[in-house]
N, C-alpha and C positions, 0 to 999 in steps of 0.2 A: 484194087480187085475192087470187082465189084461187090457190093454191100458190104465191103468191110467193115468195122466198125470197131469204138473200144467199147467196152460194158462195164461200167459204176456199178457196185450194191450200196446202199446206204444202210444202216441199222442202228438206228440209238437203241444200243446195248446194256449199256449202263447207267440208269437213268441218275442214282444215289451218288456213283462215283462219278459222274461228266463224263463218258465217254459215247464215239463213235466208232462203230465197226465199219472198216470198208472193204470191197475185195474190186479188183481191179483184173478185167483180164482184156491179155492184148492178143487177137488170133493169130497173126504174123509179126512176131518180137523180130528184132534186129538179128541176124544170125553171127552178128559177131559179138551179139550180150546187147541187152537193152539198158539204154539212159533212159531213168525216171525223173522229174524234179518236181518240187514243190514251190510255188512261184514264192519270192520274198518281198510282195509288200502287197496292196491291194486296190486299184485305180481308184481316185477320189481323196485318197489320203495315205499324202506322200513322205513315207517313211519307211527304212528297209524293217519288218516287224520279225522278220524268221519265223513262219507259219510255223516251220519244219521242226521248231524245238518241239512241239505238241505231237511228232510222232513216237509213241509209246516205244509198240512192237514193230515188228515188219518184218515179214518172211515170202517166201518165193518158191511156188512149185509147177511142175511139167509135167503130164503124163502120172501123176503119182508121185512124181521123183522132188525132192528138196533142189533147187538150183541155189544156188549160192546170191546171197545180194549182202554188198556193202557202200557206204557211205563213200564216196566221192569225192565232195565238195559240201561246203555247209548247208547246200539245199538240195543235194542230187543222191541218188544212188545206182549206183552199178550192178546188174544183171548178169551173171554167165552166160555164157551161149547157152541154147537148148533151142530143138527143133519145132516141137507145135506148139499150140495156146498159154502164152505165159500168164500164170495167176498172180498175184500179186495181195497178201493180207496185210491190213495193217488196220493200229488202232490209235486214234484223236485222240486228245483228252480236248474239252471242251466245256472250259466256264469263261470265260472269257464274256460277263454281261456287256456286251458295246457292238455298234454298229458294223465294225469290222471284218469281224470271226465267228468264233461258234459260241453255243452255251448250250447246255442240255440241261435239266430235271426234271423232276416228278411232275411239272407243271407244262413242259414244251419243250420242243428242240428249235434249234434255229441254227441255220449256220451260212456264210459264203462259201463258195466252190474254191476261193484262191486258199483257203485254209482245211479244203478238205481233199482235192481232187488233186493225185498228182498228173502231171505231163505227164505222155510217153515220147519222146524226145523221137523228133522224125517225123512224129506221126502224127500233131497236133491240127491239121486239117482234116482228119477222118473225123465222119458222124460220133456222135459220145451218146450210147444209150444210159440213160440214171435207173434203176429199179430203186425207188425208195420203202423201204419197210416197215414195218409198226415194229414200236417196242414188245418187247416179251413181256414184260409186265400185263397183267392181267387189265389194270385200269386206266390204262393206258392205251389200249387198243382200240378204243372209240376216236382216237386224236384222227384230227382230219390234215391234210396238206394244203400249202396255201404258198403258192408261188406261180411266177410268169414261168416257167419253163411248161415248155408244151405237150401234152398228153404224145406216146409214140402213136397215133393214131391207126389200126390195122396190122398191130403187133398183137399175138397174142395172151399178151402180158399186159398192153395197154391201161394204164390207169385211166379210171374214170373224174370226172373232175371233182375235187377234191379230196378224191383217194389214192391209198396205196398201190404202188404198182412202177409201170416203164413213162420215162420222159425219156423224150430224146433234145438235144442239140446237137447244129449243122457240123459244130469243131470247137475247138477245145477254147480257144477264146470268147464263145457264149457259152460252151457249156459255166464258165466261171463268174457271170454277169449276170444270174438267175439265181438271186439269193434262195433259203426255203425255210419255213416255218412250220413246224407240227403241232401240234395241239387244242385246242379248243378255246381257243382268244373270240370275244366280239368279234363281230363280222359286219358288213353295210356295204350294199351295192348301191354303183347308180352308171347312168349312162349319159355320157358327154357326148354331141354331134354324134350320138350312135355306135360310138365304141367305150365296152366294157370297161368298169373300174370297180376298183374291192378296195375294204380299207380295213383291216386287220389290227384287233388291241387286244396284243398279250398283256398281262399284268392285272392286278388287280385296280379295277377302276368303277367303283361304285357309282349307281345312275347317271352312266355316262350317256351321253345327250345324241346320240347315233344320227337323228334324223336333223340335228342341228348341223352338225360336224358336215354330212354330206352334202346338205341345201348349201353352203360357204363351201365346200371344197368343190361342187362340181361348178360352181362359178367362175371361179380362179384355173380349174382344168379348162373349161370351154376357152375363156378368154384368151389363156395360152395358144390354145388350138388355132383359135381366128389370128391370132396374132401373126402366126407363121405361115397359117395355108387360109386366108382371106376370103381365096374363094372357093377352094372342092373341101376346106375344115377336115382337111384329111390329120387322124393320128398319126406320130411318127412310129408309135412301135409294131406296127403291125409285121415292119421286116425282122421282128423278133420272135412275138405274141398276141394271139388274140386277145390278149387282157393287159394293165396296169397293176399291180397291186401294191398299194402302200401299208409296210408290215413296220406298225407303232409296236416296242416296246415300252410299256405304264410304268415305272420308277415313283418315286418318292421326288425326287429334284431331277432328273436324268434330261439331258438336253443334248442333239445331235442327229446328225444324218447322214446319208450315204449313198450315192445314185448310182444307177443300173439302167442297164439299154428299157426295160419295159417295169421297173418297179422299184421300190427305194426302201431301203432300211432307218427306222426313225425310232428315236429315243424321247419321251414328252415326258414332262413332274405331271403329277396328276391332279395338281393345283391348273396345273395350267390349261387342260380340258372341262370342257363345261358340262354340268351335270344338269336332268332333267328338273325343269321349274325353279329355274335361277336364269332372270334374262340377262343379268350382266353378267357376262362369262372373266369380264375384268382383262388387262393388259397381256397376261396372260398365253390369254386364248390367242391372240391378235400374234403374238411372236410363236406360237404352234403351227399357226397359218402364214406366216413368212416362211417357215422352217420347208412347207407343205410345199406350198409357192417356190422356194429358193429350190429344192432337190428335184421338181416336177419341170421347171427350166430348164434343168441339166440334160433332161431327157431331149431335146435340140442341139444344146451349147453344153459340150463335151462329151456324153455320148456317140454323138455325130459330127456335129462340129466339133475337131478336134485342133490342140498344136499337131503340126507334121511329128513333133519327136513322138506325139500317143499312138501312129501309125500307120505300123501295130506298135502293141503294148511290148513291154520287154519287162517279164516278170522276176528277171534275174539281177537286175541290176536297177539304179535312178535311173528315170526320164529325164533329163533336164530341160526344159522349158523356160524362158525369160516371159509365157505368153499368161498366166496364173491371173495376172491383174485382167485378160479378158475375159478368161472364162471361170472364175471365181468372181472378178469385179461387177463385170458386168451384171451375172446372175444375181448378186448380190443388191445390185442397184434396182434390178426388172424384179426382185420378188415382191418386195413390196409395192411397188410400180402396178403390179398385177393385181395386188388387192386393193389399190384405188380403182384400180380401171373395171376392176369387177363386180363393185360397190358392196365391198364385204367391208369396205374400212372408210371412214369420210378425209374431207380431206383435211381437216381438221388434225387426225390419227397421223394421216401420211406425212405433213409437214411435223409433228413431233416423232415421228421418225427417221427423218431425214436431220434432225438437229440435234438426235440423240448419237447419228453414225459421223454429223462432223464433231459434236462434242468430245467422242472417243479419239478421233483422228488427232484434233488438236488438241490431247491430254499426254498424249505419247510421243516422248521426248525422240524415238529412236526415228520420229520421220525427217530428222534436219540428216543424218547418220547413213538412212538405205533408201534410195528409190524401189519404186514397186515391180520396175524389172530386175531389180536383186533381189530382190525379197523374195519372185515369184522363182529364180532360180536357185536360192537357197535353201529353199523350203525344206530340203529330204536335210541338210544340218544344222539351220536355222530356227527358224516356223515351230516346226514340227518338234523340235528338242528346246523347246524353252525353259529357262532357268531367270532366277530374280532380276537378272540386269538384264530381262531381253526388252523389258517396257525403255529405256534406256536405248536398246541399240539396234532394234526392230524396226518395223512398219508392217502391216497388215497388208496383204495384197488383197483380201477380202472389204475390208472395212475402207483405206484409199482407194482400192479400185472400185468402189462403188462409187468413189466423188470423182472419181475420172471418169468413170459414165458420165456422171450427174454434168460433170463441166463440158464435156463432149456435146450431150444432148443440148444444152441450154445452147453451148457454140453455136452447133449447126441449125438452130433453129434460129439464133437472131441474127447469122446470117443469111440465111435463104427467106426471111419473113416468114419466117412457120411453113416453109412447104416443105422442108425436108429434117427429117429428126434423124435420132441414133436408128430408131426403131427402124431405117432403110439399111442401117445398115447390116441389122442383125436380118433384115429377110436377106438379101447381097449373100453375106456366108450362106445360110440357110441354103440358100438355090444352088451355089458354087460348089461347097463344103459338106453340108450336111445329109440332104433329102434323099441322095443315090448309094450312101458314104456307105451299107451295105451289103448293096446289092451289086452285081455284077462286077466284082475286086475291084471299085473305084475307091478305096480305101486312100483320098486325097487331104493331106491335113492342113492347114494354115500357115506359111511357111514363116518361120520367128520375127521378120522383115519385114510381112506384107502391111498390116493394120493401115499405116498413112497413105499407102495405095488404093486398098478396098474403104475406107471413108470416102479418097474421095472422090473413086467409080461411084460410090452409091450416093452420094450428097454433094459432088461439086465442092465440097470445101477442102480447103489445104490446111490440116492440123499437123503437119509437121512439127512445126517449131514447137505448140500444145505439147507434141509427146515426149519432144525432148526436154519442155523446164519441166513436165509435172510426171510423167513420166519415168524417163532414161535419167531425168533432175531430179530434187531433193523439194523445191520448192512446194509451198500450199496453193492447189487451184484456188485461183482466186471469185470466189462463187461469191462473192459480199457483190461484185459488178455485174455478172452475171444474173442473179435471182435478181437484180435489182429491174434489168430490160424486162422482166418477166411480169412485173406490177410483186414482188414478194421482197420484204422484207425480214433482211437478216442481222440479230439481235444476239449481242452478248450479256450476260448478268453472270457476277460470281454464284457457283455454287452454293459456298457456304460462304457465311458472314465471321465462322469463326477463322482465328489466326491458325497456323499449320506450322504440321512437322515436316511437309511433303515428304511422307511416305504413306507407302500402304498396309496394311496389316491383316490379319487374320487369327481367330480364334482357332487354337491350338491345342486339346485337349487338357483344357482349363487355361490355359496363357494366352495371352494375346500377345501374336508372334510378326515382327516384321517382318514382308513378303516382297516387299522390293521397297529400296531408298532412292528417290528421284534424284538425278542430277543437278545440281550447284543446289540443291535445295539447303534447307535448313537443317536437317538431319543429317545430308555430306558433309556438309560443313562442320557439326559439330563431333562427328565420327562414329554414326549409329552404321548400322551395317544389317543386311538381309541375312534372317535368322537369328538373329537378337531378342530375347524374349525379355519385353517394359514388364516394369517392374512396377515403378513410382513417378509423378510427376511431382516434384517438390514435396517429395513425403508424401506423398497420397498415394494408396495403389491405384492401379491399373486392371480393373479385374475383368476386363473384355471392351472389344471392341467400340460399343457404347459409350463406356465408360471414358476413352481417352478422349472422347471429344466431350463429356461431360463437365472434366478436367481443363480440356484450351479455355472453355467459355468462360473462365476467371481472366481470359488475361487479354492483350494485345499486341499488335505486331510489334514486333521490336524487344518485346519482353524476353529475358534470359529467365530460363529452369533449366532448373537437375533435373537432368533423366538417369534413373538407375534401372542398368537390363542385366538379365545371365546374360554373358555368350559362352556358348558351352554349359559349364558347372560353373563359370567363374562373373562374384558380381560387378559390374562395372560402371561409375558413373560419368555424366558427362553433361557439358555445361553447351545448350543448344539457345539460338536466338530465334525466337516465333519470327515466322514469316506472315507475308502478307495473303490474305487469301485471293492468291491468281486464279486456280483454276475456274474455268470459265464455264457458263453452257448456253450454248447456243440455241436461240427460238429462231422461228420461222412464223410469220403470219403473211396472210396476205392484202392486200397496201388498197384503198378503194379506187384509189386514183393512180397514174400511171408520174414517175416524177418527171418534174418541167427537163425538156430538156436543155 
């Protein structure tokens, strides 16, 4: 029916109780009884999260009469048949301080659509109007609204920029891809190739150097725009919004990000952000800029260039794909590379970052047991549900995926004498799968087995054996050889000269607890287990993780030590033979001359 739409009204109703009131009005409900559903997961975070569990109360009514509503499955509700417009009123508990869900208190309200908006089954393609309302508390009524969701221009209740009122999305899939931040954050704005970008920082961040952040993020954004659209410099998000919004929640030590089609939700540690008057922002700031670069790159790579399994998303179940090594791995490769290309970091900084990634992958025993294709497919049940044994059993499609991208880039450059690179692959994928993804209903995703052919078409290089060995297989990418042809030396050195127990520990409630026992190491052979609380080494107390290193410094590899631990409430003693300091660190440096052929 012409001009039909679904209407949502969202009000932060109880700031101290962390609640949102939602009202959903359906003009023409299903005459047989309307089915409603809450997404089970949020794109970009591949785990069933059961957002429906945060629905505290729900009721339905039509024409002043109560309509029966009941749960029909874990994520769905069934309404009884009714004639006229149907309204659903429900309350969401919002106390998840993360980028994935919703968080409300007296300082702000933040929410992702997947944890707030019920979908109207059978009407997901209808336009969605969203009325955002201020909180009832007087001191919070000065809050402003920050979102990439477009204002409902022409509507009598249309919101003004940064104001409460009516917003609009073309359909449900678009609606849930525009998170909302309400409050009084620190805000800065800039234009990159003429497109508006906003930086929104919520939380306490004293003397935040917004000028510096704007200068650096603008360079990163401009570089990525030109990378994908070298001729037009056209931003991708014009199909969804007239602006891009970086929403950052500042905490003591937070870190994380989640991409959306015209925005991103970030968490950053206070110490990782630059402050006014301090020239050296430190490595933590580079980490923050890498996160910004990563999520912005996703605007092209996964929000528009998608695996076929995500076109469209199915919100009620896992969406399996073996291609996350492309969509997260390639993005993890390009995030730091874009810092280098934009001039935000030096080549020395960049090589240090690469060395850190290589060290991380090679320090993971699980890389010999799981391929990145398997890691991609199993993310729903393994990567996002890690436990104490995960380093021994899993490999990350983020970090090893970035090394796959690096290896492919170096291989292509070598095979084509520098005439082609992985850049050509990304640009082909953009023009074929991404540029028109949200336009004219052309939602075509990348097929599961398409990457060898795409790379061959883009570069002329047959990488099928490379993908078979290092993507489908579990071998280490031969980076040493590939780097040498690019005049870069790859070296390994021990991270520490200390003998080792081959375990990882963490401080927990005043104890030093074993978090992981590395397979086939000294602790494994001795019988130590994850969860054990270290008490003493040869009778000397282990007071914290640093004291463990101090105690081990008195010994040499091959020495036997008695290790006292509490396992649950039982005191146990084990004899361990200390291992060699085998953990190694990768360093990369530019060579002055090419090696002799």
